[in-house]
Every structure is written in C-alpha cells, then in structure tokens.
C-alpha positions in Angstrom: 5.1 -4.3 -21.0 3.7 -0.8 -20.9 3.4 1.8 -18.2 0.9 0.9 -15.4 -2.6 2.2 -15.6 -3.7 4.9 -13.1 -5.4 2.2 -11.1 -2.3 0.1 -10.8 -0.1 3.1 -10.1 -2.3 4.1 -7.2 -2.4 0.6 -5.9 1.3 0.6 -5.9 1.3 4.0 -4.2 -1.0 2.8 -1.4 1.3 -0.2 -0.9 4.3 2.1 -0.8 2.7 4.3 1.8 2.1 1.3 4.0 5.7 0.2 3.6 7.2 3.6 4.3 5.1 4.0 7.4 6.4 0.6 8.6 10.0 1.9 8.1 9.2 5.1 10.0 7.5 3.2 12.9 10.6 1.0 13.2 12.6 4.2 13.6 10.2 5.8 16.0 10.0 2.6 18.1 13.6 3.3 19.1 12.7 6.6 20.8 11.6 7.1 24.3 7.7 6.9 24.1 7.4 10.3 25.9 9.2 12.0 23.0 6.3 11.0 20.6 3.8 13.1 22.6 6.0 16.1 23.4 6.0 19.2 21.4 8.6 19.0 18.7 7.9 22.2 16.8 5.9 20.5 14.1 2.7 22.1 12.6 0.7 19.6 14.7 3.3 20.0 17.5 4.1 16.3 18.3 5.1 13.3 16.3 1.9 11.5 17.6 -0.4 14.3 16.6 1.2 14.5 13.1 0.9 10.8 12.6 -2.7 11.1 13.8 -3.3 13.9 11.2 -1.9 11.6 8.5 -4.5 9.0 9.4 -7.4 11.4 9.7 -6.6 12.9 6.3 -6.3 9.5 4.7 -9.7 8.6 6.1 -11.2 11.8 5.1 -10.1 11.5 1.5 -11.1 7.9 1.2 -14.6 8.8 2.4 -14.7 11.6 -0.1 -13.7 9.2 -2.8 -16.6 7.0 -1.7 -19.1 9.8 -1.9 -19.2 11.1 1.7 -18.2 14.6 2.9 -17.4 14.4 6.6 -16.2 17.5 8.5 -13.0 16.9 10.6 -11.5 18.8 13.5 -7.7 18.7 12.8 -6.9 20.3 16.1 -8.1 17.3 18.1 -6.1 14.2 18.6 -8.3 11.4 17.3 -6.2 8.4 18.3 -4.6 9.0 21.7 -3.1 5.6 22.0 0.2 5.3 20.0 -0.1 1.5 19.3 -3.8 1.8 18.3 -2.9 4.8 16.0 -0.2 2.8 14.2 -2.5 -0.2 13.7 -5.3 2.1 12.5 -2.9 3.7 10.0 -1.9 0.2 8.8 -5.5 -0.8 8.4 -6.5 2.4 6.7 -3.8 2.1 4.0 -4.4 -1.6 3.4 -8.1 -0.9 3.3 -7.5 1.9 0.7 -5.4 -0.3 -1.4 -8.0 -3.1 -1.4 -10.8 -0.6 -2.2 -8.8 0.8 -5.1 -8.4 -2.8 -6.4 -12.2 -3.1 -6.6 -12.6 0.2 -8.6 -13.0 0.0 -12.4 -10.2 1.6 -14.5 -12.7 4.3 -15.5 -13.0 5.4 -11.9 -9.5 6.9 -12.0 -10.6 9.2 -15.0 -13.6 10.7 -13.1 -14.2 13.8 -11.0 -15.6 13.7 -7.5 -17.7 16.3 -5.8 -17.4 16.8 -2.0 -17.8 19.4 0.7 -14.4 20.9 1.7 -13.3 21.5 5.3 -14.6 25.0 4.8 -18.0 23.7 3.9 -17.8 24.8 0.3 -18.6 22.5 -2.5 -15.6 21.3 -4.5 -14.7 19.1 -7.4 -11.4 17.3 -8.2 -10.2 14.5 -10.5 -9.8 11.2 -8.6 -6.2 10.9 -9.7 -5.5 14.4 -8.4 -7.1 13.5 -5.0 -5.0 10.3 -4.8 -1.9 12.1 -5.8 -2.5 14.6 -3.0 -3.2 11.9 -0.5 0.1 10.1 -1.3 2.1 13.4 -1.3 0.5 14.4 2.0 1.8 11.2 3.6 5.2 11.7 2.3 5.3 15.3 3.4 4.4 14.5 7.0 6.6 11.4 7.2 9.5 13.6 6.2 8.8 16.1 9.0 8.5 13.3 11.5 11.7 11.6 10.3 13.6 14.9 10.7 12.5 15.3 14.3 13.2 11.6 15.0 16.7 11.8 13.8 17.2 15.0 15.7 16.1 13.1 18.8 18.7 10.4 18.1 16.8 7.8 16.1 18.5 6.3 12.9 17.5 8.1 9.7 14.8 5.9 8.0 15.3 5.0 4.3 11.7 5.6 3.1 12.3 6.7 -0.5 10.2 5.1 -3.1 13.2 3.6 -4.8 14.0 1.6 -1.6 10.5 0.3 -1.6 10.8 -0.8 -5.2 14.1 -2.5 -4.4 12.5 -4.3 -1.5 9.5 -5.4 -3.7 11.9 -6.6 -6.4 14.0 -8.6 -3.8 10.8 -10.2 -2.4 9.7 -11.2 -5.9 13.1 -12.8 -6.6 12.8 -14.9 -3.5 
C-alpha cells in the first residue's frame, strides 16, 4: 500500500482537525465560562475570539476553494454564543471533509485565484491553501491550549499521532 494521495491526505487532515478541536473543547469545558470571553493576551485577546477566528478563516478558505472571494472583518466576533461557535466549527470541518471527498484527484493539483483580504488578486496551489488551513488551526489551538492550561485546565493531548492512535484503536474495535 503506497502513500495516500493529496486528496486522501487532506481528508484525513480535516478529520484530524475535527478530532483535535473536540479534545480542546473537552479541556475548555472544564474552565469557568467567563474565562473564555476574558482577555488572555492572545492576538484575538480571548479564547472565544480566537476560536471564532479559526472558524471564520476555515469558512473563508473553503469559500475561496469553491470560487468565491468574500471579505472578512477579523476584528469582529462573528459567533458570540460559545455553544453555537463550537457547533459551527464542528459543522464547518465536517462540511469541508465531505466537500473534499467530492473533489476529483486532479483538483488537488490545481491553482485557485481569489481576492485576498487586502483586495488584491492572488493565486495559490490548492494543496498549499489546504496546508495553510490545517496549520492555521493547529497554530491557534496551541495558543488556546497554553492559555487554558495556565488557567488550570488539563493539558489536552491534540498531537496528530494521538489522533492516529485513536483512529487505529477504533478500527481494531
């Protein structure tokens, strides 16, 4: 059995992002809910706004991959209700995963054109956009995790290898 295709790789990555978010949410659910909205020194100040940013960026790049070029205000909190935000992030990542499953293998070898947040026309390879999306989620989850553990929550084990172990264990059952 050879290495997975780009398509399969990014389907796995979308599934991993969903799994890792669930691990993070379990950790965050142990905190006082007010701590999620308070300034914690993050780029987007609060845990809530940082998670909201993760969702907004995932939505933005998915829409760009689908041929749209929306302009987004990153300073605004788009999903003020924490429970709704978590569910929207779950749905976005599952939606991305299912959408990627419908793409032909050749899609992952193409370029997309879109208008950047600065209004300029840009071009990027699909696989680079998807790599950025996945890395962006990991980056912000790491920031949130550090703040959460500083606030007394248990350190979440969100590494990809833990995801693979969980998948392998589920497949054995």
